[in-house]
Residue, then its C-alpha position, 0 to 999 in steps of 0.5 A: m528498530l521501529e523505522q525498519s518495520g515501517v513505523f516512523g516518527g516514534d511509537e505508534s498505537r491504535t489510540m492515535l489519530v487515524l490520519k497521523r498513523n496513516l501519514r507515518r505508514l505512507t512514509f514506508l509505503m511510498p518507496s514501495v510504490a516507486l519500485s512497483y512503478a519501475a516494474i510496471s514501466i518495464i511490463a508496459m514496454y511489452e504492451p503490444i505483445i500482451e495487449q489483451i492482459a496488459v492492465l492485469a499484468a502491470v497491476l499484479p506486482l503493485v498490488a502484491n507489493l503493497s498488500g505485503a507491506a501494509g500487512n507487515q506494518s499491521v502485524t508489527v504494531s500488533i506484535r509490539e502491543l501484545s509484547l507490551g501488554q497494551i492488548s491481549t488476544k481478547d482484543l481481536l475485534y478492537v484491533v480489526a476495527k482500528e485497522i480497517p480505516i487505516g487500510a481504507l485510506v491506504l486503498l484510496d490513496h493508492s487507487f488514485t495514484i495507480r489510476a493517475r499513473f495508468d492514465s499518463g502511461y497510456h497516453q505516452f503509448g499513444r492511447s487516448n483512453c484507458n479502461v482501467 
Protein backbone atom coordinates (compact mmCIF):
# COMPACT_ATOMS: atom_id res chain seq x y z
CA MET A 1 0.00 0.00 0.00
CA LEU A 2 2.79 2.47 0.85
CA GLU A 3 4.59 1.79 -2.44
CA GLN A 4 1.46 2.71 -4.40
CA SER A 5 1.42 6.09 -2.70
CA GLY A 6 5.08 6.80 -3.40
CA VAL A 7 6.59 5.77 -0.06
CA PHE A 8 9.28 3.14 -0.66
CA GLY A 9 11.36 1.23 1.87
CA GLY A 10 8.79 0.96 4.65
CA ASP A 11 7.23 3.53 6.88
CA GLU A 12 8.22 7.16 6.59
CA SER A 13 7.85 9.80 9.23
CA ARG A 14 9.06 13.34 9.59
CA THR A 15 11.50 12.31 12.31
CA MET A 16 13.64 10.48 9.72
CA LEU A 17 16.68 12.10 8.13
CA VAL A 18 15.81 14.45 5.28
CA LEU A 19 18.19 12.77 2.81
CA LYS A 20 16.77 9.32 3.54
CA ARG A 21 13.22 10.59 3.02
CA ASN A 22 14.28 12.39 -0.15
CA LEU A 23 15.84 9.27 -1.69
CA ARG A 24 12.68 7.27 -0.98
CA ARG A 25 10.56 9.90 -2.65
CA LEU A 26 12.86 10.24 -5.65
CA THR A 27 12.35 6.52 -6.29
CA PHE A 28 8.73 7.35 -6.99
CA LEU A 29 9.33 10.63 -8.82
CA MET A 30 12.00 9.55 -11.31
CA PRO A 31 9.66 7.40 -13.47
CA SER A 32 7.42 10.46 -13.72
CA VAL A 33 10.41 12.44 -14.91
CA ALA A 34 11.12 9.83 -17.59
CA LEU A 35 7.54 10.02 -18.86
CA SER A 36 7.70 13.79 -18.84
CA TYR A 37 10.87 13.67 -20.93
CA ALA A 38 8.95 11.62 -23.51
CA ALA A 39 6.37 14.41 -23.68
CA ILE A 40 9.13 17.01 -23.91
CA SER A 41 10.77 15.13 -26.79
CA ILE A 42 7.54 15.10 -28.77
CA ILE A 43 7.01 18.80 -28.16
CA ALA A 44 10.63 19.49 -29.15
CA MET A 45 10.06 17.86 -32.56
CA TYR A 46 7.73 20.75 -33.35
CA GLU A 47 10.18 23.39 -32.20
CA PRO A 48 10.38 25.25 -35.53
CA ILE A 49 6.63 25.80 -35.40
CA ILE A 50 6.51 27.01 -31.81
CA GLU A 51 9.99 28.53 -31.66
CA GLN A 52 8.94 31.62 -29.74
CA ILE A 53 7.44 29.59 -26.88
CA ALA A 54 9.24 26.25 -27.24
CA VAL A 55 10.79 26.30 -23.77
CA LEU A 56 7.53 27.15 -22.08
CA ALA A 57 5.63 24.50 -24.03
CA ALA A 58 8.24 21.86 -23.22
CA VAL A 59 8.54 22.60 -19.50
CA LEU A 60 4.86 22.85 -18.60
CA PRO A 61 4.03 19.11 -18.70
CA LEU A 62 7.08 18.31 -16.56
CA VAL A 63 6.27 20.95 -13.97
CA ALA A 64 2.63 19.90 -13.79
CA ASN A 65 3.51 16.22 -13.40
CA LEU A 66 6.15 16.74 -10.71
CA SER A 67 4.02 19.17 -8.75
CA GLY A 68 1.17 16.70 -8.56
CA ALA A 69 3.37 13.74 -7.65
CA ALA A 70 5.29 15.60 -4.94
CA GLY A 71 2.09 16.99 -3.46
CA ASN A 72 0.48 13.55 -3.38
CA GLN A 73 3.45 12.13 -1.50
CA SER A 74 3.30 14.84 1.13
CA VAL A 75 -0.45 14.47 1.56
CA THR A 76 -0.15 10.68 1.82
CA VAL A 77 2.38 10.88 4.66
CA SER A 78 0.30 13.54 6.42
CA ILE A 79 -2.93 11.54 6.20
CA ARG A 80 -1.18 8.43 7.50
CA GLU A 81 0.33 10.34 10.42
CA LEU A 82 -3.04 11.92 11.22
CA SER A 83 -4.77 8.54 11.16
CA LEU A 84 -2.10 7.00 13.43
CA GLY A 85 -2.29 9.90 15.87
CA GLN A 86 1.34 10.90 15.25
CA ILE A 87 0.28 14.47 14.40
CA SER A 88 -2.84 16.56 14.88
CA THR A 89 -4.28 19.56 13.10
CA LYS A 90 -2.37 21.74 15.59
CA ASP A 91 0.90 20.53 14.04
CA LEU A 92 0.44 22.45 10.77
CA LEU A 93 3.59 24.56 11.14
CA TYR A 94 5.60 21.48 12.14
CA VAL A 95 4.43 19.64 9.02
CA VAL A 96 5.17 22.61 6.75
CA ALA A 97 8.63 23.07 8.31
CA LYS A 98 9.44 19.39 7.74
CA GLU A 99 8.17 19.41 4.12
CA ILE A 100 10.01 22.54 2.96
CA PRO A 101 13.49 20.88 2.97
CA ILE A 102 12.10 17.91 1.01
CA GLY A 103 10.54 20.24 -1.55
CA ALA A 104 13.75 22.25 -1.83
CA LEU A 105 15.87 19.15 -2.47
CA VAL A 106 13.43 17.83 -5.08
CA LEU A 107 13.40 21.27 -6.74
CA LEU A 108 17.20 21.41 -6.89
CA ASP A 109 17.50 17.86 -8.19
CA HIS A 110 14.95 18.35 -10.91
CA SER A 111 16.21 21.81 -11.85
CA PHE A 112 19.64 20.41 -12.64
CA THR A 113 18.14 17.42 -14.43
CA ILE A 114 15.83 19.57 -16.55
CA ARG A 115 18.63 21.99 -17.41
CA ALA A 116 20.92 19.15 -18.48
CA ARG A 117 18.17 17.65 -20.61
CA PHE A 118 17.41 20.94 -22.34
CA ASP A 119 21.07 21.66 -22.98
CA SER A 120 21.58 18.28 -24.63
CA GLY A 121 18.28 18.52 -26.52
CA TYR A 122 19.07 21.92 -27.97
CA HIS A 123 22.46 20.70 -29.19
CA GLN A 124 20.71 17.82 -30.99
CA PHE A 125 18.56 20.29 -32.90
CA GLY A 126 21.54 22.36 -34.00
CA ARG A 127 21.45 25.15 -31.44
CA SER A 128 24.72 25.92 -29.76
CA ASN A 129 23.26 27.76 -26.78
CA CYS A 130 20.20 27.58 -24.61
CA ASN A 131 18.63 30.45 -22.74
CA VAL A 132 16.51 28.37 -20.41
